[in-house]
ZADO-1210 file (C-alpha; in nm, 4 decimals, padded with zeros to 6 digits):
<atoms>
<atom x="14.6582" y="09.4207" z="13.0658" code="MET" pos="1"/>
<atom x="14.5685" y="09.4773" z="12.6998" code="THR" pos="2"/>
<atom x="14.4785" y="09.1982" z="12.4363" code="ARG" pos="3"/>
<atom x="14.7436" y="09.3427" z="12.1961" code="GLY" pos="4"/>
<atom x="14.8612" y="09.6686" z="12.0354" code="THR" pos="5"/>
<atom x="14.7572" y="09.8304" z="11.7133" code="LEU" pos="6"/>
<atom x="14.9565" y="10.1379" z="11.5807" code="LEU" pos="7"/>
<atom x="14.8403" y="10.3577" z="11.2954" code="ALA" pos="8"/>
<atom x="15.0589" y="10.5938" z="11.1343" code="ALA" pos="9"/>
<atom x="14.9080" y="10.8684" z="10.9037" code="PHE" pos="10"/>
<atom x="14.9895" y="11.2390" z="10.7813" code="ALA" pos="11"/>
<atom x="14.6939" y="11.4583" z="10.8588" code="HIS" pos="12"/>
<atom x="14.4251" y="11.5149" z="11.1069" code="PRO" pos="13"/>
<atom x="14.1289" y="11.3502" z="10.9707" code="ASP" pos="14"/>
<atom x="14.3107" y="11.0849" z="10.7975" code="ASP" pos="15"/>
<atom x="14.2166" y="10.8517" z="11.0921" code="GLU" pos="16"/>
<atom x="13.8539" y="10.9151" z="11.1023" code="ALA" pos="17"/>
<atom x="13.7716" y="10.9541" z="10.7221" code="PHE" pos="18"/>
<atom x="13.9810" y="10.6397" z="10.6740" code="GLY" pos="19"/>
<atom x="13.9900" y="10.3683" z="10.9148" code="PRO" pos="20"/>
<atom x="13.8185" y="10.5136" z="11.2400" code="GLY" pos="21"/>
<atom x="13.5773" y="10.2511" z="11.2605" code="GLY" pos="22"/>
<atom x="13.8426" y="09.9697" z="11.2802" code="THR" pos="23"/>
<atom x="14.0601" y="10.1805" z="11.5389" code="LEU" pos="24"/>
<atom x="13.7487" y="10.2176" z="11.7499" code="ALA" pos="25"/>
<atom x="13.6626" y="09.8508" z="11.7116" code="LEU" pos="26"/>
<atom x="13.9865" y="09.7374" z="11.8507" code="TYR" pos="27"/>
<atom x="13.9930" y="10.0143" z="12.1259" code="ALA" pos="28"/>
<atom x="13.6319" y="09.8687" z="12.2404" code="SER" pos="29"/>
<atom x="13.7859" y="09.5220" z="12.2457" code="ARG" pos="30"/>
<atom x="14.0482" y="09.5845" z="12.4852" code="GLY" pos="31"/>
<atom x="14.3352" y="09.6469" z="12.2494" code="TYR" pos="32"/>
<atom x="14.5887" y="09.9384" z="12.3085" code="ALA" pos="33"/>
<atom x="14.5261" y="10.1491" z="11.9860" code="VAL" pos="34"/>
<atom x="14.7996" y="10.4264" z="11.9342" code="HIS" pos="35"/>
<atom x="14.7719" y="10.6905" z="11.6196" code="LEU" pos="36"/>
<atom x="15.0944" y="10.8704" z="11.4927" code="ILE" pos="37"/>
<atom x="14.9977" y="11.1925" z="11.2925" code="CYS" pos="38"/>
<atom x="15.2754" y="11.3507" z="11.0899" code="ALA" pos="39"/>
<atom x="15.1524" y="11.6976" z="11.0400" code="THR" pos="40"/>
<atom x="14.9049" y="11.9430" z="11.1680" code="ARG" pos="41"/>
<atom x="14.7314" y="11.9848" z="10.8592" code="GLY" pos="42"/>
<atom x="14.7993" y="12.3451" z="10.7691" code="GLU" pos="43"/>
<atom x="14.7752" y="12.3269" z="10.4209" code="ALA" pos="44"/>
<atom x="14.3995" y="12.2084" z="10.4145" code="GLY" pos="45"/>
<atom x="14.1222" y="12.4087" z="10.2946" code="SER" pos="46"/>
<atom x="13.8308" y="12.5244" z="10.5365" code="LEU" pos="47"/>
<atom x="13.4800" y="12.4216" z="10.5102" code="ALA" pos="48"/>
<atom x="13.2611" y="12.7193" z="10.4052" code="PRO" pos="49"/>
<atom x="13.0526" y="12.7031" z="10.7128" code="GLU" pos="50"/>
<atom x="13.3717" y="12.7484" z="10.9222" code="VAL" pos="51"/>
<atom x="13.4770" y="13.0766" z="10.7790" code="GLY" pos="52"/>
<atom x="13.8559" y="13.1942" z="10.8110" code="SER" pos="53"/>
<atom x="14.0989" y="13.0834" z="11.0410" code="ALA" pos="54"/>
<atom x="14.4206" y="13.2399" z="11.1809" code="ALA" pos="55"/>
<atom x="14.5852" y="12.9141" z="11.2495" code="ASP" pos="56"/>
<atom x="14.4474" y="12.6176" z="11.0608" code="LEU" pos="57"/>
<atom x="14.6976" y="12.3798" z="11.2206" code="GLY" pos="58"/>
<atom x="14.5810" y="12.4808" z="11.5655" code="ALA" pos="59"/>
<atom x="14.2488" y="12.4092" z="11.4686" code="ILE" pos="60"/>
<atom x="14.2972" y="12.0815" z="11.3016" code="ARG" pos="61"/>
<atom x="14.5064" y="11.9444" z="11.5919" code="GLU" pos="62"/>
<atom x="14.2166" y="12.0384" z="11.8313" code="ALA" pos="63"/>
<atom x="13.9705" y="11.8361" z="11.5987" code="GLU" pos="64"/>
<atom x="14.2229" y="11.5627" z="11.5932" code="LEU" pos="65"/>
<atom x="14.2318" y="11.5443" z="11.9568" code="ARG" pos="66"/>
<atom x="13.8604" y="11.5393" z="11.9575" code="CYS" pos="67"/>
<atom x="13.8394" y="11.2497" z="11.7118" code="ALA" pos="68"/>
<atom x="14.1070" y="11.0368" z="11.9088" code="VAL" pos="69"/>
<atom x="13.8597" y="11.0746" z="12.2279" code="GLU" pos="70"/>
<atom x="13.5581" y="10.9975" z="12.0197" code="ALA" pos="71"/>
<atom x="13.7239" y="10.6828" z="11.8929" code="LEU" pos="72"/>
<atom x="13.8490" y="10.5914" z="12.2281" code="GLY" pos="73"/>
<atom x="14.2287" y="10.5487" z="12.1458" code="LEU" pos="74"/>
<atom x="14.4991" y="10.4990" z="12.3945" code="HIS" pos="75"/>
<atom x="14.7484" y="10.7428" z="12.2654" code="GLY" pos="76"/>
<atom x="14.8243" y="11.0222" z="11.9998" code="LEU" pos="77"/>
<atom x="15.1701" y="11.0645" z="11.9002" code="HIS" pos="78"/>
<atom x="15.2147" y="11.4063" z="11.6925" code="LEU" pos="79"/>
<atom x="15.5398" y="11.4509" z="11.4726" code="LEU" pos="80"/>
<atom x="15.4933" y="11.8099" z="11.4269" code="GLY" pos="81"/>
<atom x="15.5908" y="11.8589" z="11.0658" code="TYR" pos="82"/>
<atom x="15.4259" y="12.0778" z="10.8161" code="ARG" pos="83"/>
<atom x="15.1581" y="11.9697" z="10.5766" code="ASP" pos="84"/>
<atom x="15.2987" y="11.9755" z="10.2096" code="SER" pos="85"/>
<atom x="14.9982" y="11.9971" z="10.0416" code="GLY" pos="86"/>
<atom x="14.8823" y="11.8541" z="09.7048" code="MET" pos="87"/>
<atom x="15.1112" y="11.8281" z="09.3982" code="PRO" pos="88"/>
<atom x="15.1543" y="12.1946" z="09.2617" code="GLY" pos="89"/>
<atom x="15.0592" y="12.3634" z="09.5873" code="SER" pos="90"/>
<atom x="15.3211" y="12.6472" z="09.7009" code="PRO" pos="91"/>
<atom x="15.3272" y="12.4403" z="10.0330" code="ASP" pos="92"/>
<atom x="15.5316" y="12.2043" z="09.8848" code="GLN" pos="93"/>
<atom x="15.7979" y="12.4556" z="09.8571" code="ASP" pos="94"/>
<atom x="15.7911" y="12.5521" z="10.2349" code="HIS" pos="95"/>
<atom x="16.1227" y="12.4413" z="10.3869" code="PRO" pos="96"/>
<atom x="15.9521" y="12.2669" z="10.6871" code="ALA" pos="97"/>
<atom x="15.7094" y="12.0602" z="10.4506" code="ALA" pos="98"/>
<atom x="15.6917" y="11.7049" z="10.5514" code="PHE" pos="99"/>
<atom x="15.8068" y="11.5836" z="10.2239" code="ILE" pos="100"/>
<atom x="16.1133" y="11.7758" z="10.2806" code="ARG" pos="101"/>
<atom x="16.2326" y="11.6419" z="10.6104" code="VAL" pos="102"/>
<atom x="16.5246" y="11.4165" z="10.5475" code="PRO" pos="103"/>
<atom x="16.3768" y="11.0577" z="10.5247" code="PHE" pos="104"/>
<atom x="16.6234" y="10.9081" z="10.7901" code="GLU" pos="105"/>
<atom x="16.5066" y="11.1484" z="11.0466" code="GLU" pos="106"/>
<atom x="16.1461" y="11.0482" z="10.9878" code="VAL" pos="107"/>
<atom x="16.2325" y="10.6815" z="10.9956" code="VAL" pos="108"/>
<atom x="16.4238" y="10.7033" z="11.3044" code="ARG" pos="109"/>
<atom x="16.1423" y="10.8748" z="11.4933" code="ARG" pos="110"/>
<atom x="15.8983" y="10.5831" z="11.3828" code="LEU" pos="111"/>
<atom x="16.1413" y="10.3238" z="11.4770" code="VAL" pos="112"/>
<atom x="16.1883" y="10.4781" z="11.8239" code="ALA" pos="113"/>
<atom x="15.8057" y="10.4789" z="11.8437" code="LEU" pos="114"/>
<atom x="15.7682" y="10.1429" z="11.7272" code="ILE" pos="115"/>
<atom x="16.0334" y="10.0016" z="11.9905" code="ARG" pos="116"/>
<atom x="15.8536" y="10.2267" z="12.2762" code="GLU" pos="117"/>
<atom x="15.4883" y="10.1148" z="12.1857" code="LEU" pos="118"/>
<atom x="15.5761" y="09.7554" z="12.0610" code="ARG" pos="119"/>
<atom x="15.2801" y="09.6911" z="11.8521" code="PRO" pos="120"/>
<atom x="15.1592" y="09.3695" z="11.7233" code="ASP" pos="121"/>
<atom x="15.0122" y="09.5238" z="11.4068" code="VAL" pos="122"/>
<atom x="15.1129" y="09.8415" z="11.2229" code="VAL" pos="123"/>
<atom x="14.8414" y="10.0152" z="10.9885" code="LEU" pos="124"/>
<atom x="14.9305" y="10.2977" z="10.7339" code="THR" pos="125"/>
<atom x="14.8501" y="10.4120" z="10.3648" code="PHE" pos="126"/>
<atom x="14.8996" y="10.2042" z="10.0580" code="ASP" pos="127"/>
<atom x="15.1823" y="10.3053" z="09.8184" code="PRO" pos="128"/>
<atom x="14.9746" y="10.5390" z="09.6404" code="TYR" pos="129"/>
<atom x="14.8669" y="10.7049" z="09.9500" code="GLY" pos="130"/>
<atom x="14.4945" y="10.6370" z="09.8982" code="GLY" pos="131"/>
<atom x="14.4649" y="10.9458" z="09.6247" code="TYR" pos="132"/>
<atom x="14.8138" y="11.0492" z="09.5590" code="GLY" pos="133"/>
<atom x="14.9012" y="11.2880" z="09.8346" code="HIS" pos="134"/>
<atom x="15.2519" y="11.3505" z="09.8562" code="PRO" pos="135"/>
<atom x="15.2627" y="11.3433" z="10.2298" code="ASP" pos="136"/>
<atom x="15.0637" y="10.9971" z="10.2278" code="HIS" pos="137"/>
<atom x="15.3080" y="10.8570" z="09.9933" code="ILE" pos="138"/>
<atom x="15.6094" y="10.9729" z="10.2041" code="TYR" pos="139"/>
<atom x="15.4413" y="10.8409" z="10.5205" code="MET" pos="140"/>
<atom x="15.3964" y="10.4964" z="10.3579" code="HIS" pos="141"/>
<atom x="15.7481" y="10.4768" z="10.2696" code="ARG" pos="142"/>
<atom x="15.8834" y="10.5896" z="10.5975" code="ALA" pos="143"/>
<atom x="15.6466" y="10.3514" z="10.7833" code="VAL" pos="144"/>
<atom x="15.7318" y="10.0623" z="10.5739" code="ARG" pos="145"/>
<atom x="16.1218" y="10.1232" z="10.6258" code="GLU" pos="146"/>
<atom x="16.0691" y="10.1683" z="11.0189" code="ALA" pos="147"/>
<atom x="15.8655" y="09.8430" z="11.0331" code="PHE" pos="148"/>
<atom x="16.1683" y="09.6598" z="10.8787" code="GLU" pos="149"/>
<atom x="16.4428" y="09.8191" z="11.0841" code="ARG" pos="150"/>
<atom x="16.2612" y="09.8385" z="11.4055" code="ALA" pos="151"/>
<atom x="16.3726" y="09.4862" z="11.4753" code="GLY" pos="152"/>
<atom x="16.7202" y="09.5226" z="11.3594" code="ASP" pos="153"/>
<atom x="16.9575" y="09.5887" z="11.6823" code="PRO" pos="154"/>
<atom x="17.2183" y="09.7579" z="11.4466" code="GLU" pos="155"/>
<atom x="16.9712" y="10.0180" z="11.3597" code="ALA" pos="156"/>
<atom x="16.9669" y="10.3307" z="11.5405" code="PHE" pos="157"/>
<atom x="17.1650" y="10.1919" z="11.8100" code="PRO" pos="158"/>
<atom x="17.1357" y="10.5177" z="12.0295" code="GLU" pos="159"/>
<atom x="16.7869" y="10.4044" z="12.0918" code="HIS" pos="160"/>
<atom x="16.9340" y="10.1387" z="12.3665" code="SER" pos="161"/>
<atom x="17.0609" y="10.4517" z="12.5690" code="ALA" pos="162"/>
<atom x="16.6691" y="10.5454" z="12.5877" code="GLN" pos="163"/>
<atom x="16.5725" y="10.2061" z="12.6938" code="GLY" pos="164"/>
<atom x="16.4146" y="10.0919" z="12.3731" code="LEU" pos="165"/>
<atom x="16.4708" y="09.7654" z="12.2663" code="ARG" pos="166"/>
<atom x="16.4324" y="09.5995" z="11.9162" code="PRO" pos="167"/>
<atom x="16.0933" y="09.5042" z="11.8263" code="HIS" pos="168"/>
<atom x="15.9421" y="09.3873" z="11.4880" code="ARG" pos="169"/>
<atom x="15.5627" y="09.3865" z="11.4845" code="PRO" pos="170"/>
<atom x="15.3940" y="09.0785" z="11.3337" code="ALA" pos="171"/>
<atom x="15.1838" y="09.2294" z="11.0640" code="ARG" pos="172"/>
<atom x="15.1561" y="09.5316" z="10.8453" code="LEU" pos="173"/>
<atom x="14.8199" y="09.6651" z="10.6742" code="TYR" pos="174"/>
<atom x="14.7478" y="09.9208" z="10.4425" code="TYR" pos="175"/>
<atom x="14.4129" y="10.1080" z="10.4006" code="THR" pos="176"/>
<atom x="14.2754" y="10.0389" z="10.0674" code="VAL" pos="177"/>
<atom x="13.9661" y="10.1113" z="09.8471" code="LEU" pos="178"/>
<atom x="13.7170" y="09.8478" z="09.7907" code="PRO" pos="179"/>
<atom x="13.7217" y="09.8078" z="09.4241" code="LEU" pos="180"/>
<atom x="13.3434" y="09.7021" z="09.3448" code="ARG" pos="181"/>
<atom x="13.1877" y="09.9750" z="09.5441" code="PRO" pos="182"/>
<atom x="13.4507" y="10.2165" z="09.4099" code="SER" pos="183"/>
<atom x="13.3973" y="10.1468" z="09.0608" code="ARG" pos="184"/>
<atom x="13.0151" y="10.1894" z="09.1183" code="LEU" pos="185"/>
<atom x="13.0704" y="10.5096" z="09.2622" code="PHE" pos="186"/>
<atom x="13.2698" y="10.6206" z="08.9716" code="LEU" pos="187"/>
<atom x="13.0065" y="10.5197" z="08.7324" code="ALA" pos="188"/>
<atom x="12.7400" y="10.7307" z="08.9411" code="ILE" pos="189"/>
<atom x="12.9760" y="11.0447" z="08.9279" code="LEU" pos="190"/>
<atom x="12.9904" y="11.0218" z="08.5368" code="ARG" pos="191"/>
<atom x="12.6004" y="10.9590" z="08.5226" code="ILE" pos="192"/>
<atom x="12.5748" y="11.2954" z="08.6977" code="PHE" pos="193"/>
<atom x="12.8406" y="11.4722" z="08.4791" code="GLY" pos="194"/>
<atom x="13.0852" y="11.4855" z="08.7286" code="MET" pos="195"/>
<atom x="13.4495" y="11.3908" z="08.6401" code="ASP" pos="196"/>
<atom x="13.5997" y="11.1451" z="08.8774" code="PRO" pos="197"/>
<atom x="13.9559" y="11.2697" z="08.7455" code="ARG" pos="198"/>
<atom x="13.8719" y="11.6089" z="08.9220" code="ARG" pos="199"/>
<atom x="13.7099" y="11.5185" z="09.2561" code="PHE" pos="200"/>
<atom x="13.7064" y="11.6939" z="09.6011" code="GLY" pos="201"/>
<atom x="13.6417" y="12.0309" z="09.7342" code="ARG" pos="202"/>
<atom x="13.9364" y="12.1657" z="09.5379" code="ASN" pos="203"/>
<atom x="13.9095" y="11.9344" z="09.2378" code="ARG" pos="204"/>
<atom x="14.2589" y="11.7993" z="09.2874" code="ASP" pos="205"/>
<atom x="14.1863" y="11.4343" z="09.3439" code="ILE" pos="206"/>
<atom x="14.2028" y="11.1924" z="09.0269" code="ASP" pos="207"/>
<atom x="13.9697" y="10.8905" z="09.1543" code="LEU" pos="208"/>
<atom x="14.0272" y="10.6935" z="08.8510" code="GLU" pos="209"/>
<atom x="14.4283" y="10.7057" z="08.9090" code="ALA" pos="210"/>
<atom x="14.3505" y="10.5894" z="09.2766" code="ALA" pos="211"/>
<atom x="14.1446" y="10.2861" z="09.1526" code="LEU" pos="212"/>
<atom x="14.3966" y="10.1844" z="08.9002" code="ARG" pos="213"/>
<atom x="14.6665" y="10.1972" z="09.1761" code="ALA" pos="214"/>
<atom x="14.4548" y="10.0207" z="09.4253" code="ALA" pos="215"/>
<atom x="14.5853" y="09.6922" z="09.5847" code="LEU" pos="216"/>
<atom x="14.3472" y="09.3856" z="09.6329" code="PRO" pos="217"/>
<atom x="14.1713" y="09.3711" z="09.9339" code="VAL" pos="218"/>
<atom x="14.2753" y="09.0995" z="10.1859" code="THR" pos="219"/>
<atom x="14.0779" y="09.2080" z="10.4841" code="THR" pos="220"/>
<atom x="13.7516" y="09.3301" z="10.5667" code="ARG" pos="221"/>
<atom x="13.6760" y="09.4431" z="10.9168" code="ILE" pos="222"/>
<atom x="13.2921" y="09.4870" z="11.0082" code="ASP" pos="223"/>
<atom x="13.2634" y="09.8219" z="11.2075" code="VAL" pos="224"/>
<atom x="12.9050" y="09.8648" z="11.2168" code="ARG" pos="225"/>
<atom x="12.9021" y="09.8051" z="11.5935" code="ALA" pos="226"/>
<atom x="13.1124" y="10.1312" z="11.6574" code="VAL" pos="227"/>
<atom x="12.9789" y="10.3056" z="11.3635" code="LEU" pos="228"/>
<atom x="12.8508" y="10.5868" z="11.5882" code="ASP" pos="229"/>
<atom x="13.2114" y="10.6584" z="11.7254" code="ARG" pos="230"/>
<atom x="13.3375" y="10.6725" z="11.3612" code="LYS" pos="231"/>
<atom x="13.0646" y="10.9261" z="11.2840" code="GLU" pos="232"/>
<atom x="13.1402" y="11.1356" z="11.5851" code="ARG" pos="233"/>
<atom x="13.5274" y="11.1239" z="11.5232" code="ALA" pos="234"/>
<atom x="13.4670" y="11.2289" z="11.1457" code="ALA" pos="235"/>
<atom x="13.2059" y="11.5327" z="11.2767" code="ALA" pos="236"/>
<atom x="13.5035" y="11.6415" z="11.5153" code="CYS" pos="237"/>
<atom x="13.6770" y="11.7618" z="11.1805" code="HIS" pos="238"/>
<atom x="13.4327" y="12.0273" z="11.1268" code="ARG" pos="239"/>
<atom x="13.7088" y="12.2685" z="10.9414" code="SER" pos="240"/>
<atom x="13.7013" y="11.9600" z="10.6796" code="GLN" pos="241"/>
<atom x="13.3327" y="11.9191" z="10.6388" code="GLY" pos="242"/>
<atom x="13.3526" y="11.6142" z="10.8732" code="GLY" pos="243"/>
<atom x="12.9717" y="11.6256" z="10.9502" code="GLY" pos="244"/>
<atom x="12.8935" y="11.4941" z="10.6090" code="TRP" pos="245"/>
<atom x="12.8783" y="11.1358" z="10.7653" code="MET" pos="246"/>
<atom x="12.5994" y="11.2039" z="10.9811" code="ARG" pos="247"/>
<atom x="12.3521" y="11.3638" z="10.7189" code="GLN" pos="248"/>
<atom x="12.0052" y="11.3506" z="10.8621" code="PRO" pos="249"/>
<atom x="11.8884" y="11.2563" z="10.5085" code="ARG" pos="250"/>
<atom x="12.0871" y="10.9427" z="10.5239" code="LEU" pos="251"/>
<atom x="11.9025" y="10.6701" z="10.6904" code="LEU" pos="252"/>
<atom x="12.0793" y="10.4584" z="10.9534" code="THR" pos="253"/>
<atom x="12.0663" y="10.1363" z="10.7127" code="PHE" pos="254"/>
<atom x="12.2159" y="10.3526" z="10.4444" code="VAL" pos="255"/>
<atom x="12.4871" y="10.4695" z="10.6445" code="ARG" pos="256"/>
<atom x="12.5684" y="10.1260" z="10.7688" code="ARG" pos="257"/>
<atom x="12.5713" y="09.9909" z="10.4223" code="GLY" pos="258"/>
<atom x="12.8135" y="10.2871" z="10.3009" code="LEU" pos="259"/>
<atom x="13.0665" y="10.2670" z="10.5672" code="TRP" pos="260"/>
<atom x="13.0041" y="09.9839" z="10.7859" code="GLY" pos="261"/>
<atom x="13.2891" y="09.7672" z="10.6365" code="VAL" pos="262"/>
<atom x="13.6516" y="09.8903" z="10.6206" code="GLU" pos="263"/>
<atom x="13.9106" y="09.7226" z="10.3780" code="THR" pos="264"/>
<atom x="14.2702" y="09.6526" z="10.3984" code="PHE" pos="265"/>
<atom x="14.5609" y="09.4940" z="10.2192" code="HIS" pos="266"/>
<atom x="14.8099" y="09.2777" z="10.4535" code="ARG" pos="267"/>
<atom x="15.1628" y="09.3697" z="10.3346" code="ALA" pos="268"/>
<atom x="15.3565" y="09.1478" z="10.5853" code="ILE" pos="269"/>
<atom x="15.3369" y="08.8681" z="10.6069" code="PRO" pos="270"/>
<atom x="15.2418" y="08.8609" z="10.2366" code="PRO" pos="271"/>
<atom x="14.8910" y="08.7659" z="10.1413" code="PHE" pos="272"/>
<atom x="14.8923" y="08.4297" z="09.9493" code="ARG" pos="273"/>
<atom x="14.6888" y="08.3357" z="09.6580" code="PRO" pos="274"/>
<atom x="14.4131" y="08.1265" z="09.7761" code="GLY" pos="275"/>
<atom x="14.3858" y="08.2731" z="10.1178" code="GLU" pos="276"/>
<atom x="14.0601" y="08.3546" z="10.2212" code="PRO" pos="277"/>
<atom x="13.9577" y="08.7044" z="10.2996" code="ILE" pos="278"/>
<atom x="14.0543" y="08.7885" z="10.6454" code="GLU" pos="279"/>
<atom x="13.8164" y="08.9338" z="10.9289" code="GLY" pos="280"/>
<atom x="14.0763" y="09.0449" z="11.1791" code="ASP" pos="281"/>
<atom x="14.3926" y="09.2145" z="11.1797" code="LEU" pos="282"/>
<atom x="14.5229" y="09.0256" z="11.4528" code="PHE" pos="283"/>
<atom x="14.6639" y="08.6530" z="11.4218" code="PRO" pos="284"/>
</atoms>
C-alpha cells in the first residue's frame, strides 16, 4: 500500500532531474507511488562536447532517462513517444512529427487515460511559460492543465470506460517555478561577469530575463537535502546534456546543498489564497 500517488508530466529527458528530481525522489523514498510522463525522446537536443557525435540521440536520451528514473527510485515511466520540437526558430519545429504539431485533443486524450489509470492525488508539470519558454514545455503545460480538468468528467472521452478507466480528478495541481530572489541574484552575477542573461545556455537560446518576468510566485518549498545524492546521480545520468555539472568536485557539499537543496513550486489547484503560509508539502 502506498501513501498516495504523485504524477509528474514533462516534455524531455532531463526535465525531471534538472527540475524537480529531488522532490520526486523524496516522495518515492517516503512510500508514495511516483510516476513520470515524458512526451518526447529529446531528439532535438545538442550533445555535450565530451560525448561526441551520436547517430540516434533519441535512443541515447531515452536510455539516460531510464537511468535517471532508476536513480530517483520512481515507480513508473510513461513515454508518449512524440518528437522533440526544438527551440523557437529551430528547423525541428517544422518536422511533421514534432510534438507541438500533434493535435491537442490527441495529447489530452492520452494524458486523461494515464490520469484515470494511475489515479494520482497530485499532478506536477511546467508553469505556463514552460520554465524558459521552450515550445514543448508550454504545449505540455497546456495539455496537462486541460487533462487535469477533464479526467474527472464522465462525458470526456467515454471510450475510456471500455478500457476499464473510470473518471478521476486529482486533488492538487502544481507547477515548477523559479525561486525569485536566488534567480535575481544569479542574473546579477551573470551581468557582473559580462554574460548576457538574455542569451544563456549552451546554444545561447534561453532568455533568463523573460523567464524571470513570467515566473509565478512560489507557494511551496520542498526541502530535498535528504535525497540530494539521488537528484545528483539522476542528473549525471543525462551525460549527453552535460548532466555531471551538479557533482563538480570543486563544489563542496554544503555549497551544493545550498544551491539545490530546496525546490520550489506554485500551487495552481486549489488556487493559493493570499495570506496562506508557504507550504512544505505537496500532499494535503
